[in-house]
C-alpha positions in Angstrom: -36.4 -5.0 -29.1 -38.9 -3.4 -26.7 -42.1 -1.9 -27.9 -40.5 1.6 -28.0 -38.2 0.3 -30.8 -41.1 -0.6 -33.2 -41.6 1.9 -36.0 -44.9 3.8 -35.7 -47.1 5.3 -38.4 -45.3 8.6 -37.8 -42.0 7.0 -38.8 -42.1 8.5 -42.3 -39.4 10.1 -44.5 -41.6 13.0 -45.5 -40.4 15.3 -42.8 -36.8 14.5 -42.1 -35.3 15.6 -38.7 -31.8 16.2 -37.7 -29.9 15.9 -34.4 -28.5 18.8 -32.5 -25.2 18.0 -34.2 -26.5 17.9 -37.8 -27.5 20.9 -39.9 -30.1 20.2 -42.7 -28.5 20.1 -46.1 -29.0 18.8 -49.5 -27.9 15.2 -49.8 -24.2 14.6 -50.2 -22.4 11.4 -51.1 -21.8 9.3 -47.9 -18.5 10.4 -46.4 -18.6 13.9 -48.0 -19.7 16.9 -45.9 -22.5 18.9 -47.5 -21.5 22.4 -48.5 -23.4 24.2 -45.7 -21.8 22.1 -42.9 -18.7 23.8 -41.5 -16.0 21.4 -40.4 -15.6 21.1 -36.6 -12.3 22.2 -35.0 -12.1 18.9 -33.1 -14.0 15.9 -34.4 -15.7 13.2 -32.3 -13.4 10.7 -34.2 -10.2 12.3 -32.9 -8.3 9.6 -31.0 -7.3 11.8 -28.2 -9.5 14.8 -27.7 -7.7 17.9 -26.4 -10.5 19.4 -24.3 -10.9 18.9 -20.6 -12.5 15.6 -19.6 -15.4 16.9 -17.6 -18.2 14.3 -17.2 -21.9 14.8 -16.6 -24.9 12.4 -16.3 -27.9 12.1 -18.5 -31.0 10.0 -18.3 -31.8 7.8 -21.4 -34.1 4.9 -22.3 -32.3 1.9 -23.5 -33.8 -1.6 -24.1 -37.0 -0.5 -22.4 -35.1 0.7 -19.2 -34.5 4.2 -17.9 -30.8 4.4 -17.1 -28.3 7.0 -16.0 -25.2 7.2 -18.0 -22.0 9.2 -17.9 -20.9 11.4 -20.8 -18.5 14.2 -21.7 -17.6 16.6 -24.4 -15.5 15.8 -27.5 -17.4 12.6 -28.3 -20.4 12.0 -30.6 -23.7 13.3 -29.3 -22.5 13.9 -25.7 -25.8 15.5 -24.4 -28.4 13.0 -25.5 -29.2 9.8 -27.5 -28.7 11.0 -31.0 -31.6 10.7 -33.5 -29.8 8.3 -35.9 -29.0 5.8 -33.1 -32.6 6.1 -31.9 -33.8 5.4 -35.4 -31.5 2.3 -35.6 -32.8 0.9 -32.3 -36.4 1.4 -33.3 -35.9 -0.6 -36.5 -33.5 -3.5 -35.7 -35.1 -6.7 -34.5 -34.5 -8.3 -31.1 -31.0 -9.5 -30.8 -30.3 -13.3 -30.6 -29.7 -14.6 -27.0 -26.0 -15.5 -27.7 -23.2 -14.7 -30.1 -20.6 -12.1 -30.8 -22.1 -8.7 -31.4 -20.2 -5.5 -32.5 -21.0 -1.9 -31.8 -18.9 -0.2 -34.5 -18.2 3.4 -33.4 -19.6 3.1 -29.8 -19.4 6.7 -28.6 -20.6 6.6 -24.9 -22.1 3.2 -25.6 -25.9 3.3 -26.3 -25.8 0.4 -28.8 -23.5 -1.8 -26.8 -25.5 -1.2 -23.7 -28.7 -2.0 -25.5 -27.2 -5.2 -26.9 -25.9 -6.2 -23.4 -29.2 -5.6 -21.7 -31.1 -7.6 -24.3 -28.6 -10.5 -24.5 -26.7 -10.9 -21.2 -25.2 -14.2 -22.5 -23.7 -12.6 -25.6 -20.3 -11.1 -26.1 -20.5 -7.5 -26.9 -17.6 -5.7 -28.5 -17.7 -1.9 -28.3 -15.0 -0.2 -30.4 -14.1 3.4 -31.2 -11.0 5.3 -32.1 -11.8 8.1 -29.5 -10.2 7.2 -26.2 -12.6 9.3 -24.3 -15.6 7.5 -25.8 -14.0 4.2 -24.8 -13.5 5.3 -21.2 -17.1 6.5 -21.0 -18.4 3.2 -22.4 -16.3 1.3 -19.8 -17.7 3.4 -17.0 -21.2 3.1 -18.2 -20.9 -0.7 -18.6 -19.5 -0.9 -15.0 -22.2 1.4 -13.7 -24.9 -0.9 -15.2 -23.1 -4.1 -14.2 -22.8 -5.3 -17.8 -19.8 -7.5 -17.6 -20.3 -8.9 -21.2 -19.2 -5.6 -22.9 -15.6 -5.7 -24.1 -14.4 -2.2 -24.9 -11.3 -1.5 -27.1 -9.9 0.3 -30.0 -10.5 -1.4 -33.4 -6.9 -2.7 -33.7 -7.2 -4.4 -30.3 -10.0 -6.8 -31.4 -8.5 -10.2 -32.0 -8.3 -11.1 -35.7 -10.0 -14.5 -35.1 -13.2 -12.9 -33.7 -16.1 -12.8 -36.1 -19.6 -11.4 -35.5 -23.2 -12.5 -35.6 -24.5 -9.0 -35.4 -23.1 -5.5 -36.2 -24.9 -2.4 -35.3 -23.4 0.9 -36.4 -24.2 4.6 -36.7 -21.0 5.0 -38.8 -18.8 8.1 -38.7 -19.8 9.7 -42.0 -17.7 12.7 -41.5 -14.4 10.8 -41.5 -14.5 11.1 -45.3 -15.5 8.7 -48.1 -12.2 6.8 -48.4 -11.9 6.2 -44.6 -15.6 5.3 -44.3 -15.3 2.7 -47.1 -12.2 1.3 -45.5 -14.0 0.8 -42.2 -16.9 -1.0 -44.0 -14.5 -3.2 -46.0 -12.7 -4.2 -42.9 -15.6 -5.0 -40.6 -18.4 -6.3 -42.8 -16.3 -9.3 -43.9 -16.0 -10.2 -40.3 -19.6 -11.2 -40.2 -20.1 -15.0 -39.9 -22.2 -16.6 -42.7 -25.7 -15.7 -41.9 -24.5 -12.7 -39.8 -26.2 -9.4 -40.2 -25.1 -5.8 -40.0 -27.4 -2.8 -39.6 -26.1 0.6 -40.5 -28.0 3.9 -40.1 -27.2 7.1 -42.1 -29.2 10.3 -42.4 -30.7 10.9 -45.9 -29.1 14.3 -46.2 -25.7 12.9 -45.3 -25.7 10.5 -48.1 -27.7 7.4 -47.1 -28.7 6.6 -50.7 -25.2 6.8 -52.0 -23.9 4.7 -49.1 -26.5 2.0 -49.8 -25.6 2.1 -53.5 -21.9 1.7 -52.7 -22.6 -1.2 -50.3 -24.6 -3.0 -53.0 -21.7 -2.6 -55.5 -18.9 -3.4 -53.1 -20.4 -6.4 -51.5 -22.2 -7.9 -54.5 -22.2 -11.7 -54.7 -21.6 -12.9 -51.2 -23.9 -10.5 -49.4 -27.5 -9.3 -49.5 -27.8 -5.5 -49.1 -31.3 -4.3 -48.4 -32.9 -1.1 -47.0 -34.5 -2.4 -43.9 -36.6 0.7 -43.0 -36.5 4.4 -42.5 -37.4 6.7 -39.6 -37.6 10.5 -39.6 -35.0 11.1 -42.3 -32.7 8.2 -41.4 -32.2 5.1 -43.5 -31.2 1.7 -42.0 -29.4 -0.6 -44.4 -29.2 -4.3 -43.6 -26.3 -6.3 -44.9 -26.5 -10.1 -44.6 -23.5 -12.4 -45.3 -24.6 -15.2 -47.6 -21.4 -17.1 -48.1 
């Protein structure tokens, strides 16, 4: 990753921060909404958002480059690079040059775009249930001439495709059962030696999420807290066998 993705001495957990879409709260188990977070009328994980599809452009820094991307309402973090994804990209190491990489829950595509810019010879799979997010990721990949990004719904990824790398800012608010189901489906699709990196805010249940991963994937996987940055935890899951 570029220098901007290296944790700095300020990257401590002592003063957690939240994104514009997250209200500070006491920690809740991963997949459960803290009591002071009101449910949204339409979630970013809705497959077909009902609001008007009105796009706008924002400037963001990805893989050390300033890029212009297209975004819209009714997706996750439509107006900026969210703080959890930023934390993840600061902590994960440089991607390998080749392989199959998965952006699990792509939104408008920041992780997939970063992977594609860093590893132009890799195959990048960007998946989401939100059709608007998928369309925006397609547009942004085309805008940046990133032909190695394959955008689809989760069910459209071929069953014989396995992954060397998974990056994900998982959709915590889908609920614990659905979140666990997502992890149980995609983590076993890592190749032996493959690594998944997952970022969760401490106040949204990062510790309980890590504890669940350790229990669920005991034996064939190594689960390790890679690092933290401004109230976000990044958990590393490596497939051992």
